[in-house]
C-alpha positions in Angstrom: 188.5 -98.2 188.7 191.8 -99.3 187.3 194.6 -96.7 187.7 195.3 -94.7 184.6 198.7 -93.8 183.3 197.7 -90.4 181.9 198.9 -87.2 183.4 196.2 -84.6 183.2 196.5 -80.8 183.5 193.1 -79.4 184.6 192.7 -75.7 184.3 189.5 -74.2 185.8 188.5 -75.7 189.2 185.2 -74.0 189.7 181.8 -75.5 190.6 182.0 -78.1 187.9 185.8 -78.4 187.3 186.7 -79.3 190.9 184.4 -82.3 191.2 185.5 -83.5 187.7 189.2 -83.3 188.8 188.3 -85.1 192.1 186.8 -87.9 190.1 189.8 -88.2 187.9 192.1 -88.4 191.0 189.9 -91.1 192.5 190.2 -93.0 189.2 193.9 -93.1 189.4 194.9 -90.2 187.1 197.7 -87.9 188.1 196.1 -84.4 188.1 198.0 -81.1 188.2 195.5 -78.3 188.3 195.4 -74.5 188.1 192.8 -71.9 189.1 192.9 -68.2 190.0 191.2 -69.2 193.3 193.5 -70.1 196.1 190.7 -72.0 197.9 190.1 -74.1 194.7 193.9 -75.0 194.6 193.8 -75.9 198.3 190.8 -78.2 197.6 192.6 -79.9 194.8 195.7 -80.5 197.0 193.4 -81.9 199.7 192.0 -84.4 197.2 195.5 -85.6 196.3 196.2 -83.4 193.3 199.1 -81.1 192.5 198.5 -77.4 192.2 201.4 -75.4 190.6 201.1 -71.6 190.5 200.5 -71.2 186.8 199.0 -72.8 183.7 202.5 -73.3 182.4 203.4 -75.3 185.5 200.2 -77.4 185.3 200.8 -78.6 181.7 204.5 -79.5 182.0 204.7 -83.2 181.0 200.9 -83.6 180.6 199.4 -86.0 178.1 196.1 -84.2 178.2 195.1 -80.6 179.1 191.5 -80.0 180.2 190.1 -76.5 180.1 187.0 -75.9 182.2 186.9 -72.1 182.4 183.9 -69.8 181.8 184.7 -67.7 178.8 186.8 -67.5 175.6 188.8 -64.7 177.2 189.7 -67.0 180.1 190.7 -69.7 177.7 193.0 -67.2 176.0 194.5 -66.1 179.3 195.1 -69.7 180.3 196.8 -70.6 177.1 198.6 -67.4 176.0 198.6 -65.1 179.0 201.6 -64.6 181.4 203.0 -68.1 182.2 200.3 -69.5 179.8 200.0 -73.2 179.0 201.2 -72.9 175.4 204.7 -72.0 176.6 205.2 -75.5 178.1 202.6 -77.6 176.2 204.3 -80.8 175.1 204.4 -81.7 171.4 201.5 -83.9 170.5 199.5 -83.2 173.6 195.7 -82.9 173.3 193.7 -80.0 174.7 190.1 -80.8 175.7 188.0 -77.6 175.7 184.9 -78.1 177.9 184.1 -74.3 178.0 181.1 -72.9 176.3 182.5 -70.6 173.6 181.5 -69.6 170.1 181.9 -72.1 167.3 184.2 -69.7 165.5 186.5 -69.5 168.5 186.7 -73.3 168.8 187.4 -73.6 165.1 190.2 -71.0 165.2 191.7 -72.5 168.3 191.8 -75.9 166.7 193.7 -74.5 163.7 196.2 -72.7 166.0 196.9 -75.9 168.0 197.2 -78.0 164.9 199.8 -75.6 163.5 202.0 -76.2 166.5 201.6 -80.0 166.5 198.8 -80.3 169.1 195.2 -81.5 168.9 191.9 -79.9 170.1 188.8 -81.8 171.2 186.0 -79.2 171.1 183.9 -80.8 173.9 181.4 -78.6 175.8 179.4 -80.3 178.5 175.9 -80.3 179.9 174.6 -81.6 183.2 175.6 -79.0 185.7 177.2 -79.6 189.1 175.1 -82.7 189.8 176.3 -84.3 186.5 179.9 -83.3 187.3 179.8 -84.8 190.8 178.2 -88.0 189.5 180.4 -88.4 186.4 177.3 -88.3 184.2 177.9 -85.2 182.0 176.8 -85.1 178.4 179.7 -84.2 176.2 179.2 -82.8 172.7 182.5 -83.5 171.1 184.2 -82.8 167.8 187.9 -83.1 166.8 190.4 -85.3 165.1 190.6 -89.0 165.8 193.9 -88.5 167.8 192.1 -86.1 170.1 189.3 -88.6 170.8 191.8 -91.4 171.4 193.8 -89.2 173.9 190.7 -88.1 175.8 188.9 -91.5 175.9 190.0 -92.6 179.4 189.3 -89.2 180.9 185.8 -89.0 179.3 185.0 -92.5 180.6 185.3 -91.1 184.1 183.5 -87.7 183.8 180.9 -88.4 181.2 177.7 -90.4 181.1 177.3 -89.9 177.4 179.8 -88.7 174.7 178.4 -87.6 171.4 181.0 -87.9 168.6 179.9 -85.1 166.2 182.7 -85.1 163.7 186.4 -84.3 163.2 186.2 -80.5 162.9 186.4 -78.4 166.1 183.5 -76.0 166.2 180.8 -78.6 165.8 180.7 -79.4 169.5 180.4 -75.7 170.3 177.6 -75.3 167.7 175.5 -78.1 169.4 176.2 -76.7 172.9 175.0 -73.3 171.6 171.6 -74.8 170.7 171.4 -76.4 174.1 172.0 -73.1 175.7 169.4 -71.4 173.6 166.8 -73.8 175.0 168.2 -73.7 178.5 168.1 -69.9 178.7 164.6 -69.7 177.3 163.4 -72.4 179.7 164.8 -70.6 182.7 163.1 -67.4 181.8 159.8 -69.0 180.9 159.9 -70.9 184.3 160.5 -67.6 186.1 157.7 -65.9 184.2 155.3 -68.8 185.0 156.2 -68.9 188.7 155.8 -65.1 189.0 152.4 -65.2 187.3 151.2 -68.2 189.3 152.2 -66.5 192.5 150.5 -63.3 191.5 147.2 -65.1 190.9 147.4 -66.7 194.3 148.7 -70.2 193.7 150.9 -71.8 196.3 154.4 -71.7 194.7 155.3 -75.2 196.1 152.1 -76.8 194.9 152.4 -75.0 191.6 155.9 -76.4 191.2 154.8 -79.9 191.9 151.9 -79.7 189.5 154.0 -78.5 186.6 156.7 -81.1 187.3 154.0 -83.7 186.7 152.3 -82.0 183.8 153.1 -81.3 180.1 154.5 -77.8 180.8 157.4 -79.1 182.8 161.1 -79.2 181.7 164.4 -80.3 183.1 165.3 -76.6 183.7 161.9 -76.0 185.4 162.5 -78.9 187.8 166.1 -77.8 188.5 165.8 -74.0 188.8 162.4 -73.4 190.4 163.4 -74.7 193.8 166.1 -72.1 193.8 163.6 -69.4 192.8 161.7 -70.4 196.0 164.8 -69.5 198.1 165.9 -66.0 199.1 169.6 -66.6 198.4 170.3 -69.9 196.7 173.8 -71.3 196.3 175.3 -70.1 193.0 175.7 -73.1 190.6 175.5 -71.1 187.4 175.6 -67.3 187.4 173.3 -64.9 185.5 176.4 -63.7 183.6 176.9 -67.1 182.1 173.6 -66.8 180.3 174.3 -63.2 179.3 177.4 -64.7 177.6 175.9 -67.9 176.2 172.7 -66.3 174.8 175.0 -63.6 173.4 176.9 -66.3 171.5 173.5 -67.6 170.2 172.5 -64.1 169.0 175.9 -63.3 167.4 175.6 -66.5 165.4 172.1 -65.8 164.4 173.2 -62.3 163.2 176.0 -63.8 161.1 173.7 -66.3 159.5 170.8 -63.8 159.2 168.7 -66.3 161.3 165.8 -64.8 163.3 165.9 -65.6 167.0 163.1 -63.8 168.7 162.7 -66.1 171.8 166.5 -66.1 172.4 166.5 -62.3 172.1 163.8 -61.9 174.7 165.4 -64.3 177.1 168.8 -62.5 176.7 167.1 -59.2 177.6 165.8 -60.7 180.8 169.2 -61.9 181.8 170.7 -58.5 180.9 168.0 -56.9 183.1 169.0 -59.1 186.0 172.7 -58.3 185.5 171.9 -54.6 185.3 170.0 -54.9 188.6 173.2 -56.1 190.3 172.4 -59.8 190.0 175.1 -60.8 187.5 177.0 -63.0 190.0 173.8 -64.4 191.5 172.5 -67.8 190.5 170.8 -67.7 187.1 167.5 -68.5 188.8 167.6 -64.9 190.1 166.2 -63.8 186.7 162.9 -64.4 188.5 163.7 -61.4 190.7 163.1 -59.1 187.7 159.5 -60.3 187.4 159.1 -59.8 191.2 160.4 -56.2 190.9 158.1 -55.5 188.0 154.9 -57.0 189.5 155.4 -56.7 193.3 155.2 -60.5 194.0 157.6 -62.2 196.4 157.8 -65.8 195.6 160.0 -67.0 198.5 157.7 -65.1 200.9 154.6 -66.7 199.4 156.2 -70.1 199.7 157.1 -69.4 203.4 153.6 -68.2 204.2 152.0 -71.4 202.8 154.5 -73.6 204.5 153.9 -71.9 207.9 150.2 -72.1 207.3 150.4 -75.9 206.7 152.3 -76.3 209.9 149.9 -74.3 212.1 
C-alpha cells in the first residue's frame, strides 16, 4: 500500500484495536496510540508505533483520532478525564468513534465536538478480531461530509465495507444496536440448542457440523459454538460486553415504548453468566448457565466422543 500522510491517534488497543493499529502502521500511517494496558502499549511500539503516556499526548498533532474502547464511560475518560484528548485535540480534527455506545451518547458527543470546531464520525464496527486482523470490518458510519473525507484513507485499510448512513451522528450507533440485538440473541439461542442437544445424547461436534450446514445455522452459531466446546476459550468478546450492549437495546426500547421480549430474555442470560462470576469470560460462556441448570457438560461430552473415535 502507498504510504499515507495522515497522523492518527489510536485510543484503545485491545483485542480489535491493536490489530487495526498494526494494519495502519503497515499501510504507512503514523500511529500514536494509548491504552491503559502497558502490554498493549509495548505491542504497539514493537509494531513501529508511538505510545505516549496519556490520551492528550497521543492526539497532539493528529489529523484523526480513533476511539476503540469498550464503553461510553471509557470514551468520556479518554476525552475528558485527566490528561484527556480534548485538552490537546487540534482544531478541525476528526474523531472516529468505533465503540458500541447508545445512539443518544453519539448524538450528544457529535454536538459537543462540533461546538469546539471538531467533527465526529459515529462509526461502530462488526466483524470481531478476525475482521480486525484481516482489515475486513463492516463499518456503520454516520457524520458530516468532512468527517467521512478525513477518515476515508483509514477506513480503506481497516474496513471491508463502509455503510454511509447519513450526516447525523447517532445513526451509526442505532444500526449497530440492531446488530447487537441479533448477535446477543443468536449467541444465547446457540447455547440453548447445544445444551439441549448434548442433554438428549447428540455428539456436540457432529451436532455443530449438522447445524452449520442446515437452516438453523447462523454466523454467531458457527463462530461461538467451537468456543462452547472448549473448557476455557480465549476471550475475544466478554460476557460483560453483551450485558452492556443488550442493555443499550433495552434502554432504547423503553424510551420508544417498543417491546423487546427476545432481547430481554437474552440479556437475562448474560446477566446470569455475569452474576455467576463469568463477566470477564468469553461471551460463549453463557452456555455454562445452561450446563449449571441442567447438569450437562458440553466440553466433556465432546472429549468423550473424540476419545471414542480415536479408540
